[in-house]
C-alpha positions as CSV (number, residue, x, y, z in Angstrom):
1,M,85.0,75.2,146.7
2,K,81.5,75.8,145.6
3,I,80.5,78.5,143.0
4,N,77.0,80.0,143.2
5,F,75.5,81.0,139.9
6,F,72.7,83.4,140.9
7,I,72.1,86.6,139.0
8,F,72.7,90.1,140.3
9,S,70.4,92.7,138.8
10,I,73.0,95.0,137.5
11,I,72.6,96.7,134.1
12,F,74.4,98.7,131.5
13,I,72.8,101.4,129.2
14,F,72.6,101.2,125.5
15,V,70.6,103.3,122.9
16,T,67.1,101.8,122.8
17,F,67.0,100.4,119.3
18,S,66.0,96.9,118.1
19,L,66.2,95.0,114.8
20,N,63.9,91.9,114.7
21,H,64.7,90.4,111.3
22,T,67.6,88.8,109.5
23,F,69.2,90.2,106.3
24,A,72.5,90.5,104.4
25,Q,73.7,93.4,102.4
26,T,76.9,95.1,101.2
27,P,77.8,98.0,103.5
28,E,77.5,101.5,102.2
29,A,80.8,102.8,100.8
30,E,82.6,105.7,102.5
31,T,86.0,107.3,102.3
32,V,88.4,105.8,104.8
33,D,92.1,106.2,105.5
34,F,93.4,102.7,105.0
35,S,97.0,103.7,105.6
36,L,96.1,103.0,109.2
37,D,97.6,100.2,111.2
38,A,95.7,96.9,112.0
39,D,94.4,98.2,115.3
40,S,92.9,101.2,113.7
41,L,91.4,99.1,110.9
42,R,89.9,96.8,113.5
43,S,88.4,99.8,115.3
44,Y,86.9,101.0,112.0
45,A,85.4,97.6,111.3
46,L,83.9,97.6,114.8
47,D,82.4,101.0,114.1
48,Q,80.8,99.6,111.0
49,A,79.3,96.7,112.9
50,L,77.9,99.0,115.6
51,K,76.4,101.2,112.9
52,C,74.2,98.2,112.0
53,I,72.5,98.5,115.4
54,N,72.7,102.3,115.7
55,M,75.5,102.3,118.3
56,N,79.0,103.4,118.7
57,Q,82.0,102.4,120.8
58,S,81.2,104.8,123.6
59,D,78.1,102.8,124.2
60,L,80.1,99.8,125.2
61,V,80.5,100.6,128.9
62,L,79.6,98.2,131.7
63,R,77.7,99.8,134.5
64,A,79.0,99.2,138.0
65,D,77.1,101.7,140.1
66,Y,74.6,99.2,141.5
67,L,77.4,97.5,143.5
68,D,79.6,98.7,146.2
69,I,83.3,98.3,145.6
70,D,84.7,95.7,148.0
71,S,88.1,96.2,149.7
72,F,89.9,93.7,147.4
73,R,89.0,95.2,144.0
74,L,92.0,95.8,141.8
75,D,92.2,99.3,140.1
76,I,93.0,97.8,136.7
77,I,89.8,95.7,136.8
78,N,87.7,98.8,137.6
79,H,89.4,100.6,134.7
80,L,88.9,97.9,132.2
81,M,85.2,97.4,133.2
82,Q,84.7,101.1,132.4
83,N,86.8,100.7,129.2
84,P,86.1,97.1,128.1
85,L,87.5,97.5,124.6
86,S,90.9,98.3,126.1
87,T,91.1,94.7,127.5
88,T,92.8,93.3,124.4
89,E,95.4,96.0,124.2
90,Y,96.1,95.7,127.9
91,S,96.5,91.9,127.7
92,E,98.8,92.0,124.7
93,S,100.9,94.7,126.3
94,L,101.1,92.6,129.5
95,G,102.2,89.5,127.7
96,A,104.9,91.4,125.8
97,E,106.3,92.9,129.0
98,L,106.3,89.6,130.9
99,L,108.0,87.9,128.1
100,S,110.8,90.5,128.0
101,Y,111.3,90.0,131.8
102,Q,111.0,86.2,131.7
103,S,114.4,85.3,133.0
104,S,114.8,88.2,135.4
105,L,113.2,87.3,138.7
106,T,113.2,90.9,140.0
107,S,111.8,92.5,136.9
108,L,109.3,89.8,136.4
109,L,108.0,89.9,139.9
110,N,108.1,93.7,140.0
111,H,105.8,93.9,137.0
112,H,103.3,91.5,138.6
113,I,103.4,93.6,141.7
114,A,102.7,96.8,139.7
115,S,99.7,95.1,138.1
116,L,98.3,94.6,141.6
117,G,98.7,98.3,142.2
118,Y,101.9,98.4,144.3
119,H,105.3,99.9,143.5
120,F,108.7,99.3,144.9
121,D,112.1,100.9,144.3
122,S,114.5,98.0,143.6
123,E,117.2,99.7,145.5
124,T,115.2,99.8,148.7
125,V,114.9,96.0,148.7
126,K,118.6,95.3,147.9
127,V,120.2,93.1,150.5
128,Q,123.4,93.9,152.2
129,P,124.8,90.4,152.9
130,M,126.4,89.5,156.2
131,E,129.4,87.2,156.6
132,L,128.3,83.6,156.0
133,E,128.9,82.5,159.6
134,D,126.9,85.4,161.0
135,A,124.1,84.8,158.4
136,I,123.8,81.2,159.4
137,L,123.5,82.0,163.1
138,A,121.0,84.8,162.5
139,F,118.9,82.5,160.2
140,L,118.9,79.7,162.8
141,E,118.3,82.3,165.6
142,K,121.0,80.7,167.6
143,T,124.4,81.4,169.0
144,E,127.3,79.1,168.0
145,S,127.3,77.5,171.4
146,K,123.7,76.5,171.0
147,L,124.2,74.7,167.8
148,S,123.7,70.9,167.7
149,K,126.6,68.6,167.2
150,D,125.7,68.1,163.5
151,Q,125.1,71.9,163.0
152,K,128.5,72.7,164.5
153,E,130.1,70.2,162.0
154,A,128.4,71.8,159.1
155,F,129.2,75.3,160.4
156,K,132.9,74.4,160.3
157,K,132.6,73.0,156.8
158,A,131.0,76.1,155.5
159,K,134.3,78.0,156.1
160,Y,136.0,75.9,153.4
161,L,133.5,76.4,150.6
162,P,134.7,78.2,147.5
163,R,134.4,82.0,147.8
164,D,131.5,82.4,145.4
165,L,129.5,79.7,147.1
166,R,130.1,81.3,150.5
167,R,128.9,84.6,149.0
168,T,125.9,82.9,147.5
169,L,124.8,81.4,150.7
170,A,125.4,84.5,152.7
171,L,123.4,86.6,150.3
172,I,120.4,84.3,150.3
173,L,120.4,83.8,154.1
174,S,120.7,87.5,154.6
175,A,117.7,88.1,152.3
176,M,115.7,85.4,154.2
177,I,116.4,87.2,157.5
178,D,115.1,90.5,156.0
179,A,112.1,88.7,154.3
180,R,111.2,87.1,157.6
181,K,110.9,90.5,159.2
182,E,108.7,91.8,156.3
183,L,106.4,88.8,156.6
184,A,106.1,89.4,160.4
185,S,105.2,93.0,159.7
186,A,102.6,91.9,157.1
187,L,100.7,90.0,159.8
188,E,101.4,92.2,162.9
189,Y,97.8,93.2,163.3
190,L,96.5,89.7,163.3
191,S,96.1,87.8,166.6
192,K,97.5,84.3,166.8
193,E,93.9,82.9,166.6
194,E,93.1,85.0,163.5
195,L,96.2,83.9,161.8
196,E,95.5,80.2,162.5
197,F,91.9,80.7,161.3
198,L,93.2,82.0,158.0
199,K,95.8,79.3,157.5
200,E,93.2,76.6,158.3
201,N,90.2,77.9,156.4
202,F,91.2,80.1,153.5
203,P,92.7,77.1,151.5
204,I,89.4,75.3,151.9
205,L,87.9,77.9,149.5
206,L,90.4,76.7,146.9
207,Q,89.9,73.0,147.1
208,D,87.3,70.6,145.9
209,D,86.6,67.0,146.7
210,V,86.3,64.1,144.3
211,E,83.7,62.6,146.6
212,D,81.3,65.5,146.1
213,E,79.5,63.6,143.4
214,F,78.5,60.9,145.9
215,K,77.2,63.4,148.5
216,S,73.6,64.2,149.2
217,A,72.1,67.5,148.1
218,E,71.7,68.3,151.8
219,Q,75.4,67.7,152.5
220,L,76.5,69.8,149.6
221,D,74.2,72.6,150.6
222,F,75.6,72.4,154.2
223,E,79.2,72.6,152.9
224,E,78.3,75.5,150.6
225,K,76.7,77.5,153.4
226,Y,79.6,76.8,155.7
227,E,82.1,78.1,153.1
228,E,80.0,81.2,152.6
229,E,79.9,81.7,156.4
230,I,83.6,81.4,156.9
231,S,84.2,83.7,153.9
232,R,82.2,86.4,155.6
233,E,83.9,85.8,158.9
234,M,87.3,86.1,157.2
235,I,86.8,89.5,155.7
236,P,87.7,91.7,158.7
237,T,90.9,89.6,159.2
238,L,91.8,89.7,155.6
239,K,91.6,93.5,155.7
240,K,94.4,93.5,158.4
241,V,96.9,91.7,156.1
242,K,99.4,94.1,154.7
243,L,99.9,92.6,151.2
244,E,102.5,95.1,150.3
245,K,104.8,93.7,153.0
246,I,104.3,90.1,151.7
247,L,105.2,91.3,148.2
248,N,108.2,93.2,149.5
249,A,109.4,90.0,151.1
250,G,109.2,88.4,147.6
251,M,111.2,91.3,146.1
252,I,113.9,90.9,148.7
253,L,114.4,87.2,148.2
254,S,114.0,87.3,144.4
255,G,116.6,90.0,144.1
256,A,119.0,88.1,146.2
257,T,118.4,84.9,144.3
258,Q,119.0,86.8,141.0
259,R,122.4,88.0,142.3
260,A,123.2,84.6,143.8
261,F,122.6,82.9,140.5
262,A,125.0,85.2,138.7
263,L,127.7,84.1,141.3
264,V,127.3,80.4,140.9
265,K,126.1,79.8,137.3
266,D,129.6,79.2,136.0
267,I,131.3,78.0,139.2
268,K,133.8,75.1,139.0
269,I,135.0,73.1,142.0
270,T,138.8,72.8,141.8
271,D,139.8,71.7,145.3
272,P,140.9,68.0,145.0
273,M,139.2,67.1,148.3
274,M,135.9,68.8,147.3
275,I,135.8,67.3,143.8
276,K,135.3,63.9,145.4
277,K,132.3,64.9,147.5
278,D,128.7,64.5,146.4
279,V,127.4,67.0,148.9
280,L,129.6,69.9,149.8
281,L,127.4,71.2,152.7
282,S,124.5,69.7,154.6
283,L,123.0,71.7,157.5
284,K,119.8,70.6,159.2
285,S,117.4,73.2,160.5
286,S,113.8,73.5,161.8
287,Y,113.5,76.4,159.3
288,G,114.4,74.1,156.5
289,D,117.7,72.3,155.5
290,I,120.6,73.9,153.7
291,Y,122.4,71.9,151.0
292,V,125.2,72.5,148.4
293,G,125.4,69.6,146.0
294,N,128.3,68.9,143.7
295,K,128.0,68.2,139.9
296,V,126.8,64.6,140.3
297,P,123.4,62.9,140.7
298,N,122.1,63.7,144.2
299,R,119.0,62.9,146.2
300,Y,117.4,65.4,148.5
301,N,114.7,64.7,151.0
302,G,112.7,66.5,153.6
303,S,111.9,70.2,153.9
304,Y,114.5,72.7,152.8
305,A,115.4,76.4,153.0
306,I,118.3,76.5,150.5
307,I,119.6,74.1,147.9
308,I,122.4,75.0,145.5
309,D,123.0,72.1,143.1
310,L,125.8,72.4,140.6
311,G,124.5,69.8,138.2
312,G,123.7,66.2,137.6
313,D,120.5,64.2,137.2
314,D,119.0,64.8,140.6
315,E,116.0,63.5,142.5
316,Y,114.1,65.8,144.9
317,S,111.5,64.3,147.2
318,F,110.2,67.0,149.5
319,S,107.9,67.4,152.5
320,S,106.5,70.6,153.9
321,S,107.1,72.3,157.2
322,E,105.2,75.3,158.5
323,K,108.4,76.9,159.8
324,A,110.2,76.4,156.4
325,N,108.2,79.1,154.7
326,L,111.2,80.7,152.9
327,S,112.9,78.6,150.3
328,V,115.4,79.0,147.4
329,L,116.4,76.1,145.1
330,I,118.9,76.7,142.3
331,D,119.7,73.7,140.0
332,L,122.3,74.4,137.3
333,G,121.8,71.4,135.1
334,G,120.7,67.8,134.6
335,D,117.5,65.8,133.9
336,D,115.9,66.2,137.3
337,Q,112.9,64.6,139.1
338,Y,111.0,66.9,141.5
339,K,108.4,65.1,143.6
340,T,106.2,66.1,146.5
341,K,102.9,64.8,147.9
342,D,102.7,67.7,150.4
343,F,100.9,71.0,149.9
344,Y,102.9,74.3,149.6
345,N,106.0,73.0,147.8
346,L,108.2,73.4,144.7
347,G,108.3,77.2,144.2
348,S,105.4,77.8,146.5
349,G,104.9,80.7,149.0
350,F,102.3,80.0,151.7
351,F,102.6,82.9,154.1
352,G,106.1,83.0,152.8
353,V,108.3,83.0,149.6
354,G,109.4,80.1,147.5
355,I,111.7,80.2,144.5
356,L,112.8,77.3,142.3
357,W,115.2,78.1,139.5
358,D,116.2,75.2,137.1
359,R,118.7,76.2,134.4
360,S,118.6,73.3,132.0
361,G,117.6,69.7,131.5
362,D,114.5,67.6,130.7
363,D,112.8,67.8,134.1
364,N,109.8,66.2,135.6
365,Y,107.7,68.0,138.2
366,Q,105.2,66.0,140.1
367,A,103.3,68.0,142.8
368,S,100.0,68.2,144.7
369,N,98.1,71.4,145.7
370,F,99.5,74.9,146.1
371,S,102.7,74.1,144.1
372,L,104.8,74.8,141.0
373,G,104.8,78.6,141.1
374,S,102.0,79.4,143.6
375,G,101.6,82.3,146.0
376,L,98.9,82.1,148.7
377,F,99.5,85.0,151.1
378,G,103.0,84.8,149.6
379,V,105.1,84.7,146.5
380,G,106.0,81.6,144.6
381,I,108.1,81.5,141.4
382,L,109.3,78.5,139.3
383,L,111.7,79.4,136.5
384,D,112.8,76.7,134.1
385,Q,115.2,78.0,131.5
386,G,115.6,75.0,129.2
387,G,114.6,71.4,128.4
388,H,111.5,69.4,127.5
389,D,109.7,69.5,130.8
390,K,106.7,67.9,132.3
391,Y,104.6,69.6,135.0
392,F,102.0,67.7,136.9
393,G,99.9,69.4,139.7
394,D,96.5,69.2,141.2
395,T,94.9,72.4,142.6
396,F,96.2,76.0,142.7
397,T,99.3,75.1,140.7
398,Q,101.4,76.1,137.7
399,G,101.2,79.9,138.1
400,A,98.5,80.6,140.7
401,G,98.1,83.5,143.1
402,S,95.8,84.9,145.8
403,F,96.8,87.5,148.3
404,G,100.0,87.2,146.5
405,I,101.7,86.2,143.2
406,G,102.4,82.8,141.6
407,V,104.5,82.5,138.5
408,L,105.6,79.6,136.3
409,S,108.1,80.7,133.6
410,D,109.4,78.2,131.1
411,V,111.9,79.6,128.5
412,K,112.6,76.7,126.1
413,G,111.5,73.2,125.1
414,N,108.4,71.2,124.2
415,D,106.6,71.1,127.5
416,Q,103.6,69.4,129.0
417,Y,101.4,71.0,131.6
418,S,98.7,69.0,133.4
419,G,96.6,70.3,136.3
420,A,93.2,69.5,137.8
421,L,91.8,72.8,139.1
422,F,92.8,76.5,139.4
423,A,96.0,76.0,137.3
424,Q,98.1,77.4,134.5
425,G,97.7,81.1,135.0
426,F,95.0,81.3,137.7
427,A,94.1,84.1,140.2
428,F,91.8,84.3,143.1
429,V,91.1,87.4,145.4
430,S,93.9,90.0,145.5
431,G,96.1,87.7,143.4
432,F,98.0,87.5,140.1
433,G,98.8,84.1,138.7
434,S,100.7,83.7,135.4
435,L,102.2,80.9,133.2
436,I,104.7,82.2,130.7
437,D,106.1,79.9,128.0
438,S,108.2,81.4,125.3
439,S,108.9,78.5,122.9
440,G,108.2,74.9,121.9
441,N,105.3,72.8,120.9
442,D,103.5,72.7,124.3
443,S,100.4,70.9,125.6
444,Y,98.1,72.3,128.3
445,S,95.5,70.1,130.0
446,A,93.2,71.1,132.9
447,G,90.4,69.2,134.5
448,N,89.4,65.5,134.5
449,K,89.2,65.2,138.3
450,Y,86.6,67.3,140.0
451,K,83.1,66.9,138.5
452,D,80.9,69.9,137.8
453,I,78.1,68.3,139.7
454,L,75.9,71.4,139.7
455,R,75.4,71.3,136.0
456,Y,76.6,68.1,134.4
457,E,77.2,64.4,135.2
458,D,80.0,64.0,132.7
459,H,82.0,67.2,132.8
460,Y,84.7,68.5,135.0
461,L,85.7,71.8,136.5
462,S,88.9,73.4,135.1
463,L,88.9,77.1,136.0
464,S,92.4,77.3,134.4
465,Q,94.5,78.5,131.5
466,G,94.2,82.2,132.0
467,F,91.3,82.2,134.4
468,S,90.4,84.3,137.5
469,Y,87.5,84.5,139.8
470,G,86.2,86.3,142.8
471,L,84.0,85.1,145.7
472,R,80.6,86.4,144.7
473,P,79.3,88.7,146.1
474,L,81.9,89.3,148.8
475,M,85.3,89.7,147.2
476,S,86.6,90.6,143.7
477,G,89.0,88.4,141.8
478,G,92.5,89.0,140.4
479,I,94.4,88.6,137.2
480,G,94.9,85.1,135.7
481,F,97.2,85.1,132.7
482,L,98.6,82.4,130.3
483,F,101.1,83.6,127.7
484,D,102.7,81.3,125.1
485,Y,104.9,83.0,122.6
486,S,105.6,80.4,120.0
487,G,105.0,76.8,119.0
488,N,102.2,74.6,117.8
489,D,100.3,74.3,121.1
490,T,97.3,72.4,122.3
491,Y,95.0,73.7,125.1
492,I,92.4,71.4,126.6
493,S,90.0,72.4,129.4
494,D,86.4,71.6,130.3
495,I,84.3,74.0,132.4
496,F,85.8,77.5,132.6
497,G,89.1,78.1,130.9
498,Q,91.2,79.6,128.1
499,G,90.8,83.3,128.7
500,S,87.7,83.4,130.9
501,S,86.8,84.8,134.3
502,Y,84.1,85.1,137.0
503,W,83.2,88.1,139.2
504,W,85.3,91.3,138.9
505,A,88.4,89.7,137.5
506,L,90.5,89.4,134.4
507,G,91.3,86.1,132.7
508,A,93.4,86.2,129.6
509,L,95.2,83.8,127.3
510,V,97.6,85.2,124.7
511,D,99.3,83.0,122.1
512,C,101.6,84.7,119.6
513,W,102.8,82.1,117.0
514,G,102.0,78.6,115.9
515,N,99.2,76.5,114.6
516,D,97.2,76.0,117.8
517,K,94.3,74.0,119.0
518,Y,91.8,75.1,121.6
519,V,89.3,72.6,123.0
520,S,86.9,73.3,125.8
521,F,83.3,72.7,126.7
522,Q,81.8,75.7,128.3
523,Y,82.7,79.2,129.6
524,A,85.8,79.4,127.6
525,Q,87.8,80.9,124.8
526,G,87.2,84.5,125.6
527,A,84.3,84.4,128.0
528,G,83.2,86.6,130.9
529,T,80.5,85.6,133.3
530,H,79.1,87.9,136.0
531,M,80.6,91.3,136.0
532,T,84.1,90.4,134.7
533,L,86.5,90.3,131.8
534,G,87.7,87.3,129.7
535,V,89.9,87.5,126.6
536,L,91.6,85.0,124.2
537,I,94.1,86.5,121.7
538,D,95.9,84.4,119.0
539,E,98.2,86.5,116.8
540,N,99.4,84.0,114.1
541,G,98.8,80.5,112.8
542,D,96.2,78.2,111.4
543,D,94.2,77.6,114.6
544,V,91.3,75.4,115.6
545,Y,88.7,76.4,118.2
546,I,86.2,73.9,119.5
547,S,83.6,74.5,122.3
548,K,80.1,73.8,123.2
549,G,78.8,77.2,124.4
550,V,79.2,80.4,126.4
551,S,82.4,80.6,124.5
552,Q,84.4,82.2,121.6
553,G,83.6,85.8,122.5
554,C,80.7,85.6,124.9
555,G,79.8,88.0,127.7
556,H,77.2,87.1,130.3
557,D,75.7,89.2,133.1
558,L,77.4,92.6,132.7
559,A,80.6,91.0,131.5
560,L,82.9,91.2,128.5
561,G,84.1,88.2,126.5
562,I,86.4,88.7,123.5
563,L,88.1,86.3,121.1
564,L,90.6,88.0,118.8
565,D,92.5,86.1,116.1
566,K,94.8,88.2,114.0
567,S,96.1,85.9,111.3
568,G,95.8,82.4,109.8
569,D,93.3,80.1,108.2
570,D,91.2,79.3,111.2
571,S,88.4,77.0,112.1
572,Y,85.7,77.8,114.7
573,S,83.1,75.3,116.0
574,A,80.5,75.9,118.7
575,Y,77.0,74.7,119.6
576,D,75.2,77.8,121.1
577,L,75.7,81.2,122.7
578,S,79.1,81.7,121.1
579,Q,81.0,83.5,118.4
580,G,80.1,87.0,119.4
581,A,77.2,86.5,121.8
582,G,76.0,88.8,124.6
583,S,73.7,87.6,127.3
584,A,72.0,89.3,130.3
585,N,73.5,92.7,129.7
586,G,76.9,91.2,128.6
587,I,79.1,92.1,125.7
588,G,80.4,89.3,123.5
589,I,82.8,90.0,120.5
590,I,84.7,87.7,118.1
591,I,87.1,89.3,115.7
592,D,89.2,87.5,113.0
593,D,91.5,89.9,111.1
594,K,93.0,87.8,108.3
595,G,92.8,84.3,106.7
596,D,90.4,82.0,105.0
597,D,88.3,80.8,107.9
598,S,85.4,78.5,108.6
599,Y,82.7,79.0,111.2
600,T,80.2,76.4,112.3
601,V,77.4,76.7,114.9
602,K,74.6,74.3,115.8
603,R,72.1,76.8,116.9
604,T,71.7,79.9,114.8
605,H,69.3,81.9,117.0
606,N,72.0,82.9,119.6
607,T,75.3,82.8,117.8
608,Q,77.5,84.8,115.4
609,G,76.4,88.3,116.4
610,Y,73.7,87.8,119.0
611,G,72.6,90.2,121.8
612,N,69.8,88.7,123.7
613,P,67.0,91.0,125.1
614,R,67.1,89.6,128.6
615,R,66.9,92.0,131.5
616,D,65.9,95.6,130.8
617,Y,68.4,96.9,128.3
618,G,69.5,93.8,126.5
619,S,73.0,92.7,125.5
620,V,75.5,93.2,122.7
621,G,77.0,90.5,120.4
622,L,79.3,91.4,117.6
623,F,80.9,89.2,114.9
624,L,83.7,90.6,112.7
625,D,85.7,88.9,110.0
626,L,87.9,91.5,108.3
627,S,89.3,89.6,105.3
628,G,89.7,86.3,103.5
629,K,87.4,83.8,101.7
630,D,85.4,82.5,104.5
631,W,82.9,79.6,104.9
632,Y,79.9,79.6,107.2
633,A,77.4,77.1,108.7
634,G,75.2,79.4,110.6
635,N,74.1,83.0,110.2
636,G,77.0,84.5,108.4
637,K,78.1,84.6,104.8
638,D,81.3,85.8,103.1
639,S,81.4,89.5,102.1
640,T,78.1,90.4,103.8
641,W,76.7,91.9,106.9
642,W,73.8,90.6,108.9
643,V,71.6,90.9,112.0
644,I,69.5,88.2,113.6
645,P,66.4,88.5,115.8
646,S,68.0,89.8,118.9
647,K,68.4,93.0,120.8
648,W,71.8,94.4,119.9
649,G,73.5,91.9,117.6
650,A,75.3,92.2,114.3
651,G,77.8,90.4,112.1
652,I,80.0,91.7,109.3
653,D,82.4,90.0,106.9
654,G,84.4,92.2,104.6
655,E,87.8,92.9,103.0
656,F,88.9,95.6,105.3
657,F,92.6,95.0,104.7
658,K,92.2,95.4,100.9
659,I,89.8,98.3,100.5
660,K,91.5,101.4,99.0
661,N,88.6,103.8,99.3
């Protein structure tokens, strides 16, 4: 993975007006209806800031007419680029909806699918289950006489399983048979050679190498050109992939898994002979093994298709198999250990669908690349409903999607998330990746493995925590989303993260409650770079924001970056090009609604309401603090408004929530 940072000459139009001096003054009074809600007051304050530079909200439109729309552009991205101020409302609404669907696989997945521009009737993907024996044979693509000796033995044992377990297996197997047909249909226009080319080369675009820092400039240049070459070569093949069929396969299997969970969630084994058994069913298959584990500690190895575990502190050590591209794991309880060194595992769909549902327990997930709720030409969902959990992944993990959907949903507990690259709500081309955590004091860390050798010797790429990017200039990005509802949380990234994006994409981080800490170095905390949208929204709590630059509400190169904090006594610290900064025709906005806040910047010439004059029409940077007794080290001052020597920049600090008239 190499990211080219060259500038496209694309512009947006603003009224030609410039202020080249700094001053502070009390705004002119006017009659205002302050019975309005917070959103309306915020809009009014934005109008006042724009008046300082002779502009209004209709001027904040990002021009896109110098660039052809590629085949992979999402409609919602086009809409938001034309209506950039709607990005915060869209992101908040998206978070609320995903939270409400958090424990419903079908509703959760269906909403992700709708965000990509597809729509399915849930009734059309509802599976009509076969009898268990028929489903087993159809799944294995064998007649009973062709079963191996061990398979015949397992086939007989399946007849004596409790009724609800039989129904559960029959339902999931029947869904897998239907999903297999949908996946075949999705790829029917690809030749065998084209499919193998995609499988072998597309993942290369989403991987980095720790050895890059030791390679020569010539070698790095060669690899970069090779990746650009194969990217161009892939485009005709990618256009043949019917993504809606892949998503439909995900709906089929998620719907069946939802129904299956309802059948087994309260099941009790009463048969005296079965109570004594650790494993109630074990059936080996080239399409993945099928297990039913009793309520005792069990160990599972190899590649699997279905695991139903009724409880106990279990250990899962998995390997991957290309043919085992459909998988469902339901674990009903226990402190479990999930481990894999292979790619495409633990709730991962690679040209397939993978679902992992863990109901309760303090679980530990240790994975590699393309894992823990990842969908690459597929759908991957990891749902953990309870416990203090730890998630460790490398690349494209913990809610990551491209040409598909990846979801990690954690309902309860103080959780720890650690990833290296493309993690924790990440999306690439034609993808939606989300991490949804509804409660607990959580920690998120991304980076510390792959150095950002193009810019720094001592910093690491993150591209995580509500981040999305496209392949410039060939393919637009997707939707990368991190939503945390409550808890005192800590977010740590390095280069690119925390509600940021690159090239025709949306990256968003929304946190609703708690005293949170956000730490990053660059391109973070509500930052958009190169025709894209990045937003960080924190609704409540005394929060701390720390970054070096191109952060905290910064838009660069026809991009939007917004940081919105609605309540709490907050602290903001940055070095340069931050806190409401626009660069190269970008729009950067920082808004703090309520609280006694502090703002610190190192460089005052391009922060706290700065719109640089670079490229033709300049940029817009707006700083708004709407109430509270605030402290500044920089351009601002409590209860004043200001402009600094820049093209279209302004700051305003007032008591908008207290003014009567």
